[in-house]
C-alpha positions as CSV (number, residue, x, y, z in Angstrom):
1,M,25.7,8.0,-15.8
2,L,23.2,5.9,-13.9
3,D,19.5,6.6,-14.2
4,R,18.2,8.0,-11.0
5,Y,15.1,6.9,-9.0
6,A,13.9,7.7,-5.5
7,V,11.2,7.2,-2.9
8,F,9.6,10.3,-1.4
9,G,8.1,10.2,2.1
10,H,8.0,11.6,5.6
11,P,9.5,9.8,7.4
12,V,11.4,7.7,4.8
13,R,14.8,6.9,6.3
14,H,13.5,3.5,7.3
15,S,12.3,2.6,3.8
16,L,13.3,-0.7,2.3
17,S,12.7,0.5,-1.2
18,P,16.3,1.4,-1.9
19,R,17.4,-2.1,-0.9
20,I,14.5,-3.7,-2.9
21,H,15.3,-1.8,-6.1
22,A,19.0,-2.4,-5.8
23,R,18.3,-6.1,-5.7
24,F,16.0,-5.7,-8.7
25,A,18.6,-3.8,-10.6
26,R,21.3,-6.5,-10.0
27,Q,18.9,-9.2,-10.9
28,T,17.9,-7.7,-14.3
29,G,21.2,-6.0,-15.1
30,Q,19.7,-2.5,-15.1
31,P,22.0,0.5,-14.7
32,L,20.3,2.7,-12.1
33,E,20.6,4.2,-8.6
34,Y,17.7,4.5,-6.1
35,T,17.7,6.7,-3.0
36,A,15.3,7.8,-0.2
37,I,14.4,11.5,-0.2
38,E,12.7,12.8,2.9
39,C,10.4,15.7,2.1
40,P,9.0,18.2,4.6
41,T,5.3,17.6,5.2
42,D,4.5,20.8,3.3
43,G,7.2,20.3,0.7
44,F,6.4,17.3,-1.4
45,A,5.7,19.2,-4.6
46,T,9.0,21.1,-4.3
47,C,10.9,17.8,-3.8
48,A,9.2,16.1,-6.7
49,Q,9.6,19.0,-9.1
50,A,13.3,19.4,-8.2
51,F,14.0,15.7,-8.7
52,H,12.4,16.0,-12.2
53,Q,14.5,19.0,-13.1
54,Q,17.6,17.2,-11.9
55,G,16.9,14.3,-14.4
56,G,15.1,11.9,-12.1
57,M,13.5,9.1,-14.2
58,G,10.9,7.9,-11.7
59,A,10.0,7.7,-8.0
60,N,7.8,6.0,-5.5
61,V,5.6,8.0,-3.1
62,T,4.8,6.8,0.4
63,L,3.1,8.3,3.4
64,P,1.8,10.9,3.7
65,F,2.0,12.1,0.1
66,K,0.0,9.7,-2.1
67,E,-3.1,11.9,-2.5
68,E,-1.0,15.0,-2.9
69,A,1.0,13.2,-5.7
70,F,-2.2,12.6,-7.6
71,A,-3.0,16.3,-7.5
72,L,0.6,17.1,-8.7
73,V,1.0,14.9,-11.8
74,E,0.4,16.1,-15.3
75,A,-1.2,12.8,-16.4
76,S,-2.3,9.6,-14.7
77,T,-3.2,6.0,-15.5
78,E,-6.7,4.6,-15.1
79,R,-5.9,2.8,-11.9
80,A,-4.4,6.0,-10.4
81,R,-7.5,7.9,-11.3
82,K,-9.7,5.3,-9.8
83,A,-7.7,5.4,-6.6
84,G,-7.4,9.2,-6.5
85,A,-3.9,8.5,-5.2
86,V,-0.4,8.0,-6.8
87,N,2.5,5.9,-5.4
88,T,4.6,5.8,-8.6
89,L,5.9,8.7,-10.7
90,I,7.1,8.1,-14.3
91,R,9.1,10.8,-16.1
92,T,7.7,12.6,-19.1
93,P,9.5,15.4,-20.9
94,T,7.3,18.1,-19.2
95,G,6.5,16.6,-15.8
96,W,5.4,13.4,-14.0
97,M,2.9,10.8,-15.0
98,G,1.2,9.1,-12.0
99,D,0.3,5.5,-11.5
100,N,-0.8,3.4,-8.5
101,T,0.8,-0.1,-8.0
102,D,-0.5,-0.7,-4.5
103,G,-3.5,-2.7,-5.6
104,A,-1.5,-4.8,-8.0
105,G,1.0,-5.4,-5.2
106,L,-1.6,-6.5,-2.7
107,M,-3.4,-8.8,-5.1
108,A,-0.2,-10.5,-6.1
109,D,0.7,-11.1,-2.5
110,L,-2.8,-12.4,-1.6
111,E,-2.6,-14.8,-4.4
112,R,0.8,-16.0,-3.2
113,L,-0.6,-16.4,0.3
114,R,-3.7,-18.1,-1.1
115,F,-5.9,-15.6,0.7
116,P,-9.2,-15.7,-1.2
117,V,-11.1,-12.5,-2.0
118,R,-14.0,-13.7,-4.2
119,D,-17.3,-14.1,-2.2
120,Q,-15.4,-13.1,1.0
121,R,-16.7,-10.7,3.7
122,I,-13.9,-8.1,3.9
123,L,-13.1,-5.5,6.6
124,I,-10.7,-2.7,5.8
125,L,-9.5,-0.7,8.8
126,G,-8.4,2.7,7.5
127,A,-9.3,5.1,4.7
128,G,-6.0,6.7,3.6
129,G,-4.0,6.7,0.4
130,V,-3.0,3.1,0.5
131,V,-6.6,2.0,1.0
132,R,-7.6,4.1,-2.0
133,G,-5.0,2.1,-4.1
134,I,-6.4,-1.3,-3.1
135,L,-10.1,-0.8,-3.3
136,Y,-10.8,-1.1,-7.0
137,P,-8.6,-4.3,-7.5
138,L,-10.4,-5.9,-4.5
139,L,-13.8,-5.0,-6.0
140,E,-12.8,-6.5,-9.4
141,Q,-12.5,-9.9,-7.5
142,R,-16.1,-9.7,-6.5
143,P,-16.1,-10.0,-2.7
144,A,-19.4,-10.5,-1.0
145,S,-19.0,-7.2,0.8
146,I,-16.4,-4.6,1.9
147,H,-16.8,-2.7,5.1
148,I,-14.5,0.3,5.6
149,A,-14.0,1.6,9.1
150,N,-12.1,4.7,10.0
151,R,-11.7,7.0,13.0
152,T,-13.0,9.8,10.8
153,L,-16.2,8.3,9.4
154,E,-16.5,11.0,6.7
155,R,-13.3,9.6,5.0
156,A,-14.8,6.1,4.9
157,Q,-18.1,7.5,3.6
158,A,-16.2,9.4,0.8
159,L,-14.6,6.2,-0.4
160,R,-18.0,4.5,-0.3
161,Q,-19.4,7.2,-2.6
162,Q,-16.4,7.2,-4.9
163,F,-16.2,3.4,-5.5
164,R,-19.1,1.4,-6.9
165,G,-19.8,-1.9,-5.3
166,P,-20.9,-3.7,-2.1
167,I,-19.2,-1.2,0.2
168,E,-20.3,0.0,3.6
169,A,-18.7,2.8,5.7
170,V,-18.7,2.3,9.5
171,A,-17.3,4.1,12.5
172,L,-14.7,2.3,14.6
173,D,-17.0,2.5,17.6
174,D,-19.6,0.5,15.7
175,L,-17.4,-2.5,14.8
176,A,-18.6,-4.7,17.6
177,S,-22.0,-5.0,15.9
178,L,-20.7,-6.3,12.6
179,G,-19.7,-9.9,13.5
180,P,-16.8,-11.8,12.1
181,F,-15.1,-11.2,8.7
182,D,-13.3,-13.6,6.4
183,L,-10.5,-11.2,5.5
184,I,-9.3,-8.1,7.6
185,L,-6.9,-5.6,6.0
186,H,-5.4,-3.2,8.4
187,G,-4.3,0.2,7.1
188,I,-4.8,2.7,9.8
189,S,-1.7,5.0,9.7
190,A,-2.1,5.9,13.4
191,A,-0.8,2.5,14.2
192,H,2.6,3.7,13.0
193,D,3.0,5.5,16.4
194,G,2.0,2.5,18.3
195,A,-1.5,3.7,19.0
196,L,-3.7,0.7,18.1
197,P,-7.4,1.2,18.5
198,A,-9.3,-1.2,20.7
199,Y,-10.8,-3.6,18.1
200,P,-13.4,-6.1,19.3
201,A,-12.4,-9.7,19.1
202,S,-15.7,-10.5,17.6
203,L,-14.4,-9.3,14.2
204,V,-12.3,-12.6,14.0
205,Q,-13.3,-16.2,13.7
206,D,-11.2,-19.3,13.4
207,T,-11.2,-19.0,9.6
208,S,-10.3,-15.3,9.4
209,R,-7.2,-14.2,7.6
210,C,-5.7,-10.9,8.9
211,Y,-3.3,-8.8,6.9
212,D,-1.5,-5.6,7.9
213,L,-0.7,-3.3,5.0
214,S,2.4,-2.2,6.8
215,Y,5.3,-4.5,7.8
216,G,7.8,-5.4,10.5
217,K,7.5,-3.8,14.0
218,T,4.8,-1.4,12.7
219,A,2.5,-4.3,11.9
220,R,3.1,-6.3,15.1
221,P,0.4,-4.7,17.3
222,F,-2.4,-5.6,14.9
223,L,-1.0,-9.0,14.1
224,D,-0.6,-9.8,17.8
225,W,-4.2,-8.7,18.4
226,A,-5.4,-10.9,15.5
227,Q,-3.6,-13.9,16.9
228,R,-5.0,-13.4,20.3
229,A,-8.5,-13.1,18.8
230,G,-8.1,-16.5,17.2
231,A,-7.4,-15.7,13.5
232,F,-6.6,-18.6,11.2
233,K,-3.6,-16.8,9.5
234,V,-1.9,-13.5,10.0
235,T,0.7,-11.7,8.0
236,D,2.2,-8.3,7.4
237,G,2.4,-6.4,4.1
238,L,6.1,-7.0,3.3
239,G,5.1,-9.1,0.3
240,M,2.8,-6.3,-0.9
241,L,5.7,-3.9,-0.6
242,V,7.9,-6.1,-2.8
243,E,5.2,-6.8,-5.3
244,Q,4.2,-3.2,-5.8
245,A,7.9,-2.3,-6.2
246,A,8.3,-4.9,-8.9
247,E,5.3,-3.4,-10.7
248,A,6.8,0.1,-10.5
249,F,10.1,-1.3,-11.7
250,R,8.3,-2.8,-14.7
251,L,6.8,0.5,-15.6
252,W,10.2,2.2,-15.4
253,R,12.4,-0.4,-17.0
254,G,10.1,-2.6,-19.2
255,T,10.9,-5.8,-17.3
256,R,9.3,-7.3,-14.2
257,P,11.9,-8.7,-11.7
258,E,11.3,-11.9,-9.7
259,T,10.2,-11.2,-6.2
260,E,10.5,-14.5,-4.2
261,A,14.2,-14.3,-3.5
262,V,14.0,-10.6,-2.6
263,L,11.2,-11.3,-0.1
264,R,13.1,-14.2,1.4
265,D,16.1,-11.8,1.9
266,L,14.0,-9.2,3.6
267,R,12.4,-11.7,5.9
268,T,15.9,-12.3,7.4
269,L,16.2,-8.7,8.5
270,D,15.2,-7.3,11.9
271,L,12.3,-5.1,10.7
C-alpha cells in the first residue's frame, strides 16, 4: 500500500502540489500518493483529523488554514513556532506535528535568482500566514529594514510586535511617503480575486526586484504593475512553491529531491 499525503486548502483544486510531489516521488523512487483535499472554510480541523485517522502520513496546508493549522497541531518545530503558522503536517502516533517550510522555500528561490537580502530595504505587502512563514528567515539575513504594509494595519503591527528586528508596520494608504525599496515581496491574498490595491509607482526604482509570493495568473497583476513602474527584475513565486515542497518532502521521506527540472516542467504550463 502506498503512503498517503495530501494538501489541504480552500480552494485547492488548482494546486500544483500533487504534480510536484508526483515528480519528486518518481525522481527519488519513493512509494507514495499525494492528493488535493478541499476543506470547508470552517472544517479544516475535521479534514486534518480524519486524514490522520485514515493513515495519512503527512500533508501540506495552504490558504486559508496556515494559522489554524498551528493551533491544531500537538507539537511544532521552532520555525513553525516563530512563524505562528504551519504549512506542513508530519504524522506522529497520536496526532500531527507542524512545521513551516515557506521561509526555507523563499530563501532557496531568492538565492537561485540572486536576489540579495542582506543590507536591503525590503517591503512586504500583506500580513497573512505566508508572510508569517518568511519573516524570521528574512531577518536572519540581516536586511537594512523590513516594512510590512497591510489593509488591516493591526495585523501588520501584530507581526512587528511578534518578530524582533528592524521592522515597521505601515498602512497601505501611507506607502507613497516611503520612497523606493530594493526588494518588494507581494503577499496580499486579496489579489487572488483580481483586486490589486493601487500601489504608488514611487515604491520602485530601476534597481528594485519584485517578487510575488503567488504564481501564474494570480501573480500577473502585481508583476505587470512592477514592470510598468520600472522594476529591474520581476518574478512570481513558483520557485518558492517548488522549494518549500522539496523541504516538506525531505521532512517526510528523509531525502531532498532536485528542484530545477521540476521547476522547468512547471514553467511550460499555462498557469
